[in-house]
A tleap script that builds the chain and sets N, CA, C and O, in Angstrom:
source leaprc.protein.ff14SB
mol = sequence {
  NMET VAL SER LEU SER LEU VAL ILE ASN GLU
  ILE LEU GLN ASN VAL TYR GLU HIE ALA TYR
  PRO GLN GLY SER MET GLY ARG VAL ILE ILE
  THR VAL LYS LYS HIE ASN GLN ILE VAL ASP
  LEU THR ILE THR ASP PHE GLY CYS GLY TYR
  ASN THR LYS THR ALA GLY GLN THR SER LEU
  GLY LEU MET ILE ILE LYS SER TYR VAL SER
  GLU LYS LEU LYS GLY LYS LEU SER ILE SER
  SER GLY GLU LYS GLY THR THR THR HIE ILE
  LEU PHE LYS ASN THR LEU GLU CGLN
}
set mol.1.N position { -157.993 -132.680 -60.513 }
set mol.1.CA position { -157.379 -132.114 -59.456 }
set mol.1.C position { -157.283 -130.558 -59.513 }
set mol.1.O position { -157.216 -129.833 -58.520 }
set mol.2.N position { -157.287 -130.175 -60.719 }
set mol.2.CA position { -157.302 -128.614 -61.034 }
set mol.2.C position { -158.648 -128.148 -60.299 }
set mol.2.O position { -158.615 -127.326 -59.384 }
set mol.3.N position { -159.718 -128.673 -60.717 }
set mol.3.CA position { -161.062 -128.155 -60.161 }
set mol.3.C position { -160.936 -127.930 -58.628 }
set mol.3.O position { -161.203 -126.856 -58.087 }
set mol.4.N position { -160.494 -129.074 -57.961 }
set mol.4.CA position { -160.322 -129.036 -56.562 }
set mol.4.C position { -159.440 -128.036 -56.058 }
set mol.4.O position { -159.768 -127.390 -55.063 }
set mol.5.N position { -158.241 -127.817 -56.699 }
set mol.5.CA position { -157.357 -126.952 -56.226 }
set mol.5.C position { -158.028 -125.383 -56.393 }
set mol.5.O position { -157.856 -124.557 -55.496 }
set mol.6.N position { -158.659 -125.115 -57.391 }
set mol.6.CA position { -159.420 -123.791 -57.613 }
set mol.6.C position { -160.429 -123.750 -56.482 }
set mol.6.O position { -160.492 -122.665 -55.904 }
set mol.7.N position { -161.191 -124.664 -56.072 }
set mol.7.CA position { -162.209 -124.545 -55.062 }
set mol.7.C position { -161.565 -124.217 -53.737 }
set mol.7.O position { -161.976 -123.294 -53.035 }
set mol.8.N position { -160.520 -125.010 -53.398 }
set mol.8.CA position { -159.750 -124.792 -52.160 }
set mol.8.C position { -159.100 -123.412 -52.126 }
set mol.8.O position { -159.045 -122.794 -51.063 }
set mol.9.N position { -158.590 -122.894 -53.296 }
set mol.9.CA position { -157.863 -121.601 -53.312 }
set mol.9.C position { -158.993 -120.617 -53.134 }
set mol.9.O position { -158.790 -119.662 -52.385 }
set mol.10.N position { -160.129 -120.734 -53.719 }
set mol.10.CA position { -161.165 -119.657 -53.651 }
set mol.10.C position { -161.743 -119.555 -52.207 }
set mol.10.O position { -162.122 -118.481 -51.741 }
set mol.11.N position { -161.790 -120.756 -51.514 }
set mol.11.CA position { -162.391 -120.696 -50.190 }
set mol.11.C position { -161.281 -120.050 -49.281 }
set mol.11.O position { -161.583 -119.179 -48.464 }
set mol.12.N position { -160.001 -120.492 -49.439 }
set mol.12.CA position { -159.026 -119.705 -48.691 }
set mol.12.C position { -158.834 -118.292 -48.914 }
set mol.12.O position { -158.510 -117.560 -47.979 }
set mol.13.N position { -159.017 -117.840 -50.129 }
set mol.13.CA position { -159.092 -116.438 -50.592 }
set mol.13.C position { -160.080 -115.787 -49.812 }
set mol.13.O position { -159.773 -114.797 -49.148 }
set mol.14.N position { -161.329 -116.273 -49.819 }
set mol.14.CA position { -162.459 -115.756 -49.092 }
set mol.14.C position { -162.123 -115.589 -47.628 }
set mol.14.O position { -162.374 -114.541 -47.032 }
set mol.15.N position { -161.520 -116.695 -47.022 }
set mol.15.CA position { -161.199 -116.505 -45.524 }
set mol.15.C position { -160.086 -115.339 -45.291 }
set mol.15.O position { -160.194 -114.542 -44.360 }
set mol.16.N position { -159.059 -115.312 -46.176 }
set mol.16.CA position { -158.249 -114.276 -45.976 }
set mol.16.C position { -158.850 -112.825 -46.136 }
set mol.16.O position { -158.490 -111.871 -45.445 }
set mol.17.N position { -159.836 -112.767 -47.158 }
set mol.17.CA position { -160.254 -111.367 -47.214 }
set mol.17.C position { -161.455 -110.968 -46.405 }
set mol.17.O position { -161.768 -109.794 -46.207 }
set mol.18.N position { -162.153 -112.077 -45.919 }
set mol.18.CA position { -163.329 -111.671 -45.057 }
set mol.18.C position { -163.570 -112.105 -43.665 }
set mol.18.O position { -164.251 -111.476 -42.855 }
set mol.19.N position { -162.907 -113.328 -43.423 }
set mol.19.CA position { -163.004 -113.968 -42.144 }
set mol.19.C position { -162.447 -113.136 -40.934 }
set mol.19.O position { -163.058 -112.993 -39.874 }
set mol.20.N position { -161.223 -112.610 -41.217 }
set mol.20.CA position { -160.477 -111.880 -40.137 }
set mol.20.C position { -160.161 -110.513 -40.579 }
set mol.20.O position { -159.109 -110.232 -41.153 }
set mol.21.N position { -161.135 -109.626 -40.287 }
set mol.21.CA position { -161.178 -108.191 -40.855 }
set mol.21.C position { -159.949 -107.483 -40.156 }
set mol.21.O position { -159.470 -107.814 -39.072 }
set mol.22.N position { -159.524 -106.452 -40.968 }
set mol.22.CA position { -158.457 -105.531 -40.586 }
set mol.22.C position { -157.122 -106.164 -40.175 }
set mol.22.O position { -156.428 -105.735 -39.253 }
set mol.23.N position { -156.809 -107.280 -40.984 }
set mol.23.CA position { -155.487 -107.802 -40.676 }
set mol.23.C position { -155.433 -108.549 -39.516 }
set mol.23.O position { -154.286 -108.861 -39.195 }
set mol.24.N position { -156.348 -108.948 -38.761 }
set mol.24.CA position { -156.314 -109.651 -37.573 }
set mol.24.C position { -155.807 -111.062 -37.897 }
set mol.24.O position { -155.923 -111.600 -38.998 }
set mol.25.N position { -155.219 -111.611 -36.788 }
set mol.25.CA position { -154.715 -113.188 -36.952 }
set mol.25.C position { -155.836 -114.102 -36.804 }
set mol.25.O position { -156.817 -113.828 -36.113 }
set mol.26.N position { -155.691 -115.220 -37.471 }
set mol.26.CA position { -156.737 -116.279 -37.334 }
set mol.26.C position { -156.232 -117.620 -37.867 }
set mol.26.O position { -155.124 -117.667 -38.402 }
set mol.27.N position { -156.964 -118.672 -37.751 }
set mol.27.CA position { -156.505 -119.852 -38.176 }
set mol.27.C position { -157.487 -120.630 -39.038 }
set mol.27.O position { -158.677 -120.328 -38.943 }
set mol.28.N position { -157.109 -121.624 -39.892 }
set mol.28.CA position { -157.944 -122.257 -40.717 }
set mol.28.C position { -157.573 -123.796 -40.569 }
set mol.28.O position { -156.401 -124.170 -40.605 }
set mol.29.N position { -158.584 -124.616 -40.410 }
set mol.29.CA position { -158.389 -126.073 -40.418 }
set mol.29.C position { -158.876 -126.698 -41.664 }
set mol.29.O position { -160.020 -126.502 -42.074 }
set mol.30.N position { -157.934 -127.523 -42.331 }
set mol.30.CA position { -158.320 -128.244 -43.621 }
set mol.30.C position { -158.362 -129.706 -43.204 }
set mol.30.O position { -157.385 -130.161 -42.610 }
set mol.31.N position { -159.355 -130.439 -43.450 }
set mol.31.CA position { -159.520 -131.812 -43.011 }
set mol.31.C position { -159.924 -132.576 -44.402 }
set mol.31.O position { -160.845 -132.181 -45.116 }
set mol.32.N position { -159.252 -133.531 -44.646 }
set mol.32.CA position { -159.645 -134.405 -45.819 }
set mol.32.C position { -159.709 -135.894 -45.375 }
set mol.32.O position { -158.715 -136.439 -44.895 }
set mol.33.N position { -160.917 -136.560 -45.546 }
set mol.33.CA position { -161.013 -137.966 -45.239 }
set mol.33.C position { -161.392 -138.581 -46.540 }
set mol.33.O position { -161.979 -137.993 -47.449 }
set mol.34.N position { -161.015 -139.771 -46.541 }
set mol.34.CA position { -161.538 -140.759 -47.807 }
set mol.34.C position { -162.003 -141.902 -47.294 }
set mol.34.O position { -161.420 -142.473 -46.372 }
set mol.35.N position { -163.143 -142.367 -47.864 }
set mol.35.CA position { -163.799 -143.574 -47.539 }
set mol.35.C position { -164.171 -144.248 -48.862 }
set mol.35.O position { -165.094 -143.777 -49.527 }
set mol.36.N position { -163.493 -145.338 -49.283 }
set mol.36.CA position { -163.645 -145.867 -50.586 }
set mol.36.C position { -163.339 -144.896 -51.533 }
set mol.36.O position { -162.226 -144.386 -51.403 }
set mol.37.N position { -164.176 -144.426 -52.639 }
set mol.37.CA position { -164.002 -143.398 -53.524 }
set mol.37.C position { -164.456 -142.069 -53.188 }
set mol.37.O position { -164.301 -141.113 -53.948 }
set mol.38.N position { -165.083 -141.988 -51.924 }
set mol.38.CA position { -165.686 -140.620 -51.586 }
set mol.38.C position { -164.621 -139.911 -50.760 }
set mol.38.O position { -163.947 -140.446 -49.880 }
set mol.39.N position { -164.556 -138.669 -51.145 }
set mol.39.CA position { -163.488 -137.699 -50.552 }
set mol.39.C position { -164.481 -136.768 -49.704 }
set mol.39.O position { -165.481 -136.317 -50.261 }
set mol.40.N position { -164.230 -136.501 -48.464 }
set mol.40.CA position { -164.884 -135.554 -47.711 }
set mol.40.C position { -163.890 -134.522 -47.162 }
set mol.40.O position { -163.003 -134.746 -46.340 }
set mol.41.N position { -164.177 -133.378 -47.739 }
set mol.41.CA position { -163.109 -132.202 -47.362 }
set mol.41.C position { -163.988 -131.241 -46.621 }
set mol.41.O position { -165.126 -130.971 -47.004 }
set mol.42.N position { -163.377 -130.683 -45.448 }
set mol.42.CA position { -163.986 -129.710 -44.655 }
set mol.42.C position { -162.896 -128.582 -44.413 }
set mol.42.O position { -161.749 -128.869 -44.069 }
set mol.43.N position { -163.290 -127.400 -44.596 }
set mol.43.CA position { -162.416 -126.219 -44.435 }
set mol.43.C position { -163.185 -125.275 -43.335 }
set mol.43.O position { -164.266 -124.736 -43.569 }
set mol.44.N position { -162.511 -125.164 -42.177 }
set mol.44.CA position { -163.186 -124.307 -41.024 }
set mol.44.C position { -162.283 -123.155 -40.704 }
set mol.44.O position { -161.074 -123.332 -40.550 }
set mol.45.N position { -162.859 -121.950 -40.599 }
set mol.45.CA position { -162.167 -120.767 -40.081 }
set mol.45.C position { -163.000 -120.404 -38.709 }
set mol.45.O position { -164.109 -120.866 -38.438 }
set mol.46.N position { -162.342 -119.603 -38.000 }
set mol.46.CA position { -163.027 -119.118 -36.649 }
set mol.46.C position { -163.080 -117.633 -36.661 }
set mol.46.O position { -162.779 -116.910 -35.711 }
set mol.47.N position { -163.508 -117.236 -37.875 }
set mol.47.CA position { -163.546 -115.698 -38.148 }
set mol.47.C position { -164.960 -115.157 -37.780 }
set mol.47.O position { -165.579 -115.673 -36.849 }
set mol.48.N position { -165.421 -114.238 -38.420 }
set mol.48.CA position { -166.613 -113.344 -37.971 }
set mol.48.C position { -167.904 -113.891 -38.687 }
set mol.48.O position { -169.019 -113.440 -38.426 }
set mol.49.N position { -167.661 -115.007 -39.711 }
set mol.49.CA position { -168.897 -115.337 -40.328 }
set mol.49.C position { -169.679 -114.401 -41.200 }
set mol.49.O position { -169.445 -113.196 -41.292 }
set mol.50.N position { -170.660 -115.074 -41.855 }
set mol.50.CA position { -171.431 -114.197 -42.846 }
set mol.50.C position { -172.846 -114.966 -43.025 }
set mol.50.O position { -173.071 -116.102 -42.606 }
set mol.51.N position { -173.682 -114.206 -43.668 }
set mol.51.CA position { -175.070 -114.703 -43.881 }
set mol.51.C position { -175.024 -115.630 -45.234 }
set mol.51.O position { -174.810 -115.108 -46.328 }
set mol.52.N position { -175.221 -116.916 -45.102 }
set mol.52.CA position { -174.932 -117.745 -46.112 }
set mol.52.C position { -176.060 -117.640 -47.195 }
set mol.52.O position { -175.803 -117.912 -48.368 }
set mol.53.N position { -177.212 -117.276 -46.829 }
set mol.53.CA position { -178.451 -117.045 -47.674 }
set mol.53.C position { -178.331 -115.936 -48.661 }
set mol.53.O position { -178.685 -116.011 -49.838 }
set mol.54.N position { -177.805 -114.908 -48.082 }
set mol.54.CA position { -177.584 -113.574 -49.126 }
set mol.54.C position { -176.237 -113.612 -49.789 }
set mol.54.O position { -176.156 -113.264 -50.967 }
set mol.55.N position { -175.076 -114.044 -49.067 }
set mol.55.CA position { -173.783 -113.842 -49.705 }
set mol.55.C position { -173.615 -114.438 -51.046 }
set mol.55.O position { -172.949 -113.879 -51.918 }
set mol.56.N position { -174.263 -115.663 -51.230 }
set mol.56.CA position { -174.019 -116.289 -52.579 }
set mol.56.C position { -174.607 -115.708 -53.671 }
set mol.56.O position { -174.298 -116.025 -54.820 }
set mol.57.N position { -175.496 -114.817 -53.380 }
set mol.57.CA position { -176.176 -114.157 -54.624 }
set mol.57.C position { -175.251 -113.074 -55.288 }
set mol.57.O position { -175.285 -112.852 -56.498 }
set mol.58.N position { -174.424 -112.416 -54.415 }
set mol.58.CA position { -173.723 -111.461 -54.857 }
set mol.58.C position { -172.053 -111.685 -54.862 }
set mol.58.O position { -171.300 -110.836 -55.337 }
set mol.59.N position { -171.649 -112.762 -54.354 }
set mol.59.CA position { -170.257 -113.036 -54.212 }
set mol.59.C position { -169.867 -113.938 -55.419 }
set mol.59.O position { -170.337 -115.054 -55.639 }
set mol.60.N position { -168.957 -113.303 -56.149 }
set mol.60.CA position { -168.316 -114.006 -57.329 }
set mol.60.C position { -167.676 -115.348 -56.947 }
set mol.60.O position { -167.800 -116.380 -57.606 }
set mol.61.N position { -166.896 -115.205 -55.673 }
set mol.61.CA position { -166.211 -116.316 -55.218 }
set mol.61.C position { -167.102 -117.572 -54.770 }
set mol.61.O position { -166.743 -118.738 -54.935 }
set mol.62.N position { -168.184 -117.221 -54.245 }
set mol.62.CA position { -169.015 -118.322 -53.782 }
set mol.62.C position { -169.831 -118.810 -55.035 }
set mol.62.O position { -170.235 -119.972 -55.066 }
set mol.63.N position { -170.070 -117.969 -56.032 }
set mol.63.CA position { -170.653 -118.552 -57.222 }
set mol.63.C position { -169.643 -119.598 -57.917 }
set mol.63.O position { -170.031 -120.638 -58.450 }
set mol.64.N position { -168.472 -119.243 -57.853 }
set mol.64.CA position { -167.412 -120.012 -58.536 }
set mol.64.C position { -167.369 -121.336 -57.720 }
set mol.64.O position { -167.367 -122.397 -58.343 }
set mol.65.N position { -167.336 -121.333 -56.389 }
set mol.65.CA position { -167.236 -122.488 -55.469 }
set mol.65.C position { -168.383 -123.457 -55.742 }
set mol.65.O position { -168.186 -124.656 -55.935 }
set mol.66.N position { -169.608 -122.880 -55.751 }
set mol.66.CA position { -170.885 -123.639 -55.955 }
set mol.66.C position { -170.930 -124.267 -57.317 }
set mol.66.O position { -171.327 -125.424 -57.457 }
set mol.67.N position { -170.497 -123.467 -58.405 }
set mol.67.CA position { -170.468 -124.021 -59.757 }
set mol.67.C position { -169.345 -125.133 -59.945 }
set mol.67.O position { -169.599 -126.065 -60.708 }
set mol.68.N position { -168.141 -125.089 -59.306 }
set mol.68.CA position { -167.198 -126.026 -59.525 }
set mol.68.C position { -167.537 -127.345 -58.709 }
set mol.68.O position { -167.333 -128.449 -59.214 }
set mol.69.N position { -167.984 -127.218 -57.619 }
set mol.69.CA position { -168.454 -128.329 -56.739 }
set mol.69.C position { -169.537 -129.188 -57.481 }
set mol.69.O position { -169.459 -130.415 -57.554 }
set mol.70.N position { -170.582 -128.425 -58.041 }
set mol.70.CA position { -171.595 -129.191 -58.553 }
set mol.70.C position { -171.251 -129.866 -59.929 }
set mol.70.O position { -171.397 -131.069 -60.141 }
set mol.71.N position { -170.740 -128.882 -60.912 }
set mol.71.CA position { -170.541 -129.251 -62.215 }
set mol.71.C position { -169.128 -130.072 -62.567 }
set mol.71.O position { -169.072 -131.057 -63.303 }
set mol.72.N position { -168.135 -129.523 -61.961 }
set mol.72.CA position { -166.797 -130.108 -62.387 }
set mol.72.C position { -166.524 -131.396 -61.339 }
set mol.72.O position { -166.093 -132.460 -61.782 }
set mol.73.N position { -166.807 -131.211 -59.938 }
set mol.73.CA position { -166.571 -132.423 -59.124 }
set mol.73.C position { -167.704 -133.300 -59.035 }
set mol.73.O position { -167.568 -134.443 -58.599 }
set mol.74.N position { -168.865 -132.829 -59.434 }
set mol.74.CA position { -170.185 -133.599 -59.147 }
set mol.74.C position { -170.478 -134.007 -57.905 }
set mol.74.O position { -170.959 -135.099 -57.603 }
set mol.75.N position { -170.122 -132.928 -57.023 }
set mol.75.CA position { -170.107 -133.165 -55.497 }
set mol.75.C position { -171.263 -132.289 -54.812 }
set mol.75.O position { -172.049 -131.583 -55.445 }
set mol.76.N position { -171.245 -132.430 -53.577 }
set mol.76.CA position { -172.279 -131.770 -52.712 }
set mol.76.C position { -171.592 -130.736 -51.830 }
set mol.76.O position { -170.545 -131.058 -51.268 }
set mol.77.N position { -172.110 -129.499 -51.664 }
set mol.77.CA position { -171.445 -128.476 -50.883 }
set mol.77.C position { -172.499 -128.087 -49.813 }
set mol.77.O position { -173.707 -128.059 -50.051 }
set mol.78.N position { -171.925 -127.783 -48.584 }
set mol.78.CA position { -172.673 -127.290 -47.540 }
set mol.78.C position { -171.801 -126.267 -46.842 }
set mol.78.O position { -170.612 -126.483 -46.609 }
set mol.79.N position { -172.432 -125.138 -46.513 }
set mol.79.CA position { -171.706 -124.054 -45.773 }
set mol.79.C position { -172.533 -123.621 -44.599 }
set mol.79.O position { -173.690 -123.224 -44.736 }
set mol.80.N position { -171.913 -123.705 -43.429 }
set mol.80.CA position { -172.566 -123.057 -42.213 }
set mol.80.C position { -171.656 -122.057 -41.611 }
set mol.80.O position { -170.449 -122.248 -41.459 }
set mol.81.N position { -172.301 -120.967 -41.272 }
set mol.81.CA position { -171.518 -119.755 -40.878 }
set mol.81.C position { -172.185 -119.003 -39.808 }
set mol.81.O position { -173.401 -118.862 -39.935 }
set mol.82.N position { -171.639 -118.518 -38.823 }
set mol.82.CA position { -172.030 -117.725 -37.725 }
set mol.82.C position { -170.842 -116.986 -37.154 }
set mol.82.O position { -169.724 -116.890 -37.659 }
set mol.83.N position { -171.323 -116.424 -35.886 }
set mol.83.CA position { -170.303 -115.564 -35.268 }
set mol.83.C position { -169.044 -116.143 -34.778 }
set mol.83.O position { -168.097 -115.442 -34.421 }
set mol.84.N position { -169.040 -117.496 -34.761 }
set mol.84.CA position { -167.812 -118.083 -34.400 }
set mol.84.C position { -167.058 -118.721 -35.693 }
set mol.84.O position { -166.102 -119.474 -35.504 }
set mol.85.N position { -167.455 -118.442 -36.881 }
set mol.85.CA position { -166.751 -118.977 -37.948 }
set mol.85.C position { -167.526 -119.456 -39.031 }
set mol.85.O position { -168.745 -119.294 -39.064 }
set mol.86.N position { -166.841 -120.082 -39.988 }
set mol.86.CA position { -167.503 -120.593 -41.140 }
set mol.86.C position { -166.901 -122.110 -41.386 }
set mol.86.O position { -165.715 -122.408 -41.245 }
set mol.87.N position { -167.811 -122.884 -41.726 }
set mol.87.CA position { -167.433 -124.399 -42.163 }
set mol.87.C position { -167.888 -124.570 -43.529 }
set mol.87.O position { -169.049 -124.312 -43.848 }
set mol.88.N position { -166.972 -125.017 -44.393 }
set mol.88.CA position { -167.373 -125.351 -45.745 }
set mol.88.C position { -167.121 -126.906 -45.838 }
set mol.88.O position { -166.003 -127.312 -45.521 }
set mol.89.N position { -167.994 -127.721 -46.213 }
set mol.89.CA position { -168.027 -128.968 -46.342 }
set mol.89.C position { -168.266 -129.515 -47.776 }
set mol.89.O position { -169.223 -129.039 -48.386 }
set mol.90.N position { -167.553 -130.402 -48.344 }
set mol.90.CA position { -167.582 -130.783 -49.678 }
set mol.90.C position { -167.387 -132.252 -49.783 }
set mol.90.O position { -166.348 -132.792 -49.403 }
set mol.91.N position { -168.471 -132.949 -50.341 }
set mol.91.CA position { -168.285 -134.369 -50.461 }
set mol.91.C position { -168.336 -134.498 -52.097 }
set mol.91.O position { -169.134 -133.869 -52.793 }
set mol.92.N position { -167.300 -135.465 -52.622 }
set mol.92.CA position { -167.366 -135.754 -54.061 }
set mol.92.C position { -166.673 -137.192 -54.177 }
set mol.92.O position { -165.976 -137.694 -53.296 }
set mol.93.N position { -166.969 -137.746 -55.359 }
set mol.93.CA position { -166.447 -138.942 -55.701 }
set mol.93.C position { -165.002 -138.810 -56.345 }
set mol.93.O position { -164.795 -138.000 -57.248 }
set mol.94.N position { -164.079 -139.583 -55.876 }
set mol.94.CA position { -162.709 -139.441 -56.474 }
set mol.94.C position { -162.672 -140.379 -57.669 }
set mol.94.O position { -162.647 -141.603 -57.542 }
set mol.95.N position { -162.670 -139.682 -58.955 }
set mol.95.CA position { -162.824 -140.389 -60.312 }
set mol.95.C position { -161.397 -140.677 -60.621 }
set mol.95.O position { -161.255 -141.417 -61.594 }
set mol.96.N position { -160.372 -140.302 -60.073 }
set mol.96.CA position { -159.020 -140.643 -60.474 }
set mol.96.C position { -158.601 -142.019 -60.234 }
set mol.96.O position { -157.709 -142.511 -60.925 }
set mol.97.N position { -159.270 -142.784 -59.156 }
set mol.97.CA position { -158.967 -144.063 -58.766 }
set mol.97.C position { -160.111 -145.029 -59.173 }
set mol.97.O position { -161.088 -145.177 -58.438 }
set mol.98.N position { -159.991 -145.618 -60.235 }
set mol.98.CA position { -161.051 -146.552 -60.705 }
set mol.98.C position { -160.456 -147.656 -61.220 }
set mol.98.O position { -161.142 -148.572 -61.673 }
savepdb mol mol.pdb
quit
């Protein structure tokens, strides 16, 4: 749970710092679904978006997110971003329930 908390915190920190520039208001939708032992987490903002191909190379936050999802959660991460916002999608197996 600590790893998941850190990932969510890092994503929300990135939204706060980058999605809505110059203190503009915005919203974030967090959706969690569970099917058997698979957890499906989606975090969506409606901010300015970014280039997902280049940002991950220089952004410490994105490097942390990618690392924790793959190494700690043993999950899959996908990020889509454009002018109308960013969606971060994470799938992982809930190992707490066995």
